[in-house]
C-alpha positions as CSV (number, residue, x, y, z in Angstrom):
1,M,-3.3,-19.3,-76.5
2,R,-4.5,-16.2,-74.8
3,R,-0.9,-14.9,-74.3
4,K,-0.3,-15.3,-78.0
5,Y,-3.2,-13.0,-78.9
6,E,-2.1,-10.5,-76.2
7,R,1.4,-10.4,-77.8
8,V,-0.1,-9.9,-81.3
9,A,-2.4,-7.2,-80.0
10,L,0.5,-5.4,-78.4
11,I,2.6,-5.6,-81.6
12,V,-0.3,-4.3,-83.7
13,I,-0.8,-1.4,-81.2
14,A,2.9,-0.6,-81.3
15,I,3.0,-0.6,-85.1
16,L,-0.1,1.6,-85.3
17,T,1.3,4.0,-82.7
18,M,4.6,4.4,-84.7
19,A,2.6,4.9,-87.9
20,I,0.5,7.6,-86.3
21,M,3.6,9.3,-84.9
22,G,5.3,9.2,-88.3
23,V,2.3,10.9,-90.0
24,A,2.2,13.5,-87.2
25,I,5.9,14.2,-87.6
26,Y,5.6,14.5,-91.4
27,F,2.7,17.0,-91.2
28,E,4.6,19.0,-88.5
29,R,7.6,19.2,-90.8
30,Q,5.4,20.3,-93.7
31,L,3.9,23.1,-91.5
32,S,7.3,24.2,-90.4
33,N,8.5,24.3,-94.0
34,Q,5.4,26.3,-95.0
35,K,6.0,28.9,-92.3
36,A,9.7,29.2,-93.3
37,M,8.8,29.6,-96.9
38,F,6.3,32.4,-96.1
39,Y,8.9,34.4,-94.2
40,Q,11.6,33.7,-96.8
41,L,9.4,34.9,-99.6
42,Q,8.6,38.0,-97.6
43,A,12.3,38.8,-97.1
44,L,13.1,38.2,-100.7
45,R,10.3,40.3,-102.0
46,T,11.1,43.1,-99.6
47,S,14.7,43.0,-100.7
48,V,13.7,43.3,-104.4
49,N,11.4,46.2,-103.6
50,L,14.3,48.0,-101.7
51,Y,16.6,47.4,-104.7
52,K,13.9,48.8,-107.1
53,A,13.4,51.9,-104.9
54,I,17.1,52.7,-104.7
55,N,18.2,51.7,-108.3
56,K,14.9,52.6,-110.1
57,K,15.1,49.2,-111.9
58,N,14.5,45.5,-111.1
59,P,17.5,43.4,-110.2
60,K,18.6,41.2,-113.0
61,T,19.0,38.2,-110.7
62,L,18.5,37.2,-107.1
63,E,22.3,37.1,-106.7
64,A,22.4,40.9,-107.2
65,L,20.6,41.2,-103.9
66,V,23.4,39.3,-102.2
67,N,26.4,40.7,-104.1
68,E,25.5,44.4,-104.4
69,D,25.7,47.0,-101.6
70,F,23.8,50.2,-100.9
71,K,24.0,53.0,-98.3
72,F,21.2,55.1,-96.8
73,P,21.8,58.8,-96.8
74,N,24.1,60.0,-94.0
75,E,25.2,56.4,-93.4
76,E,28.8,55.2,-93.6
77,V,28.4,51.5,-93.5
78,P,27.3,49.7,-96.8
79,R,24.6,47.1,-96.5
80,K,23.5,44.1,-98.6
81,Y,20.0,44.1,-100.0
82,L,19.7,40.5,-98.6
83,Q,21.8,39.5,-95.6
84,S,21.4,35.8,-95.3
85,P,19.7,34.2,-98.3
86,P,18.4,30.7,-98.3
87,M,20.9,28.9,-100.5
88,D,22.1,25.4,-101.3
89,A,25.8,24.3,-101.6
90,S,25.9,25.5,-105.3
91,G,24.9,29.0,-104.4
92,R,21.4,29.1,-105.8
93,G,18.4,30.2,-103.8
94,V,16.3,27.4,-102.5
95,D,13.1,27.1,-100.5
96,P,12.7,25.1,-97.3
97,F,11.6,22.1,-99.4
98,G,14.9,22.1,-101.3
99,D,13.6,23.4,-104.6
100,P,14.9,26.6,-106.3
101,Y,13.2,29.9,-106.0
102,M,12.2,31.3,-109.4
103,Y,12.7,35.0,-110.2
104,D,11.2,36.9,-113.1
105,S,13.4,40.0,-113.7
106,K,10.7,41.7,-115.9
107,T,8.0,41.6,-113.2
108,A,10.4,41.3,-110.2
109,W,8.2,38.4,-108.8
110,I,9.8,35.6,-106.8
111,R,8.1,32.3,-106.4
112,S,8.8,28.8,-105.3
113,S,9.1,25.9,-107.8
114,T,7.9,23.4,-105.2
115,M,4.7,21.7,-106.6
116,G,1.7,23.1,-104.7
117,Y,3.5,26.3,-103.6
118,E,4.0,28.0,-107.0
119,Y,1.4,30.7,-106.4
120,W,2.4,31.8,-102.9
């Protein structure tokens, strides 16, 4: 009878350990996605500011940052405003959580559409 309780206790401990590990992995992934979104938003907003400084207007879409080139004075090589944008298979900009970035061409503000991160 004692062996039976020992087995049950071991099974319960194993299940609890796996549950705790699963929660830890989930929160670690959330933190990683948050850090990635912070840096992606910084890169996107910097690219928009560069576009505005050179063209004296806001880009109409985020795609303009990827498709249009610019050159600094005394430079031969054209550059993109945004080199490697975070995009999904259909070509739209997505955040690390898989939701699209939203861009307001009037204010030139970029934000995530992921619930809880709209005001980053």
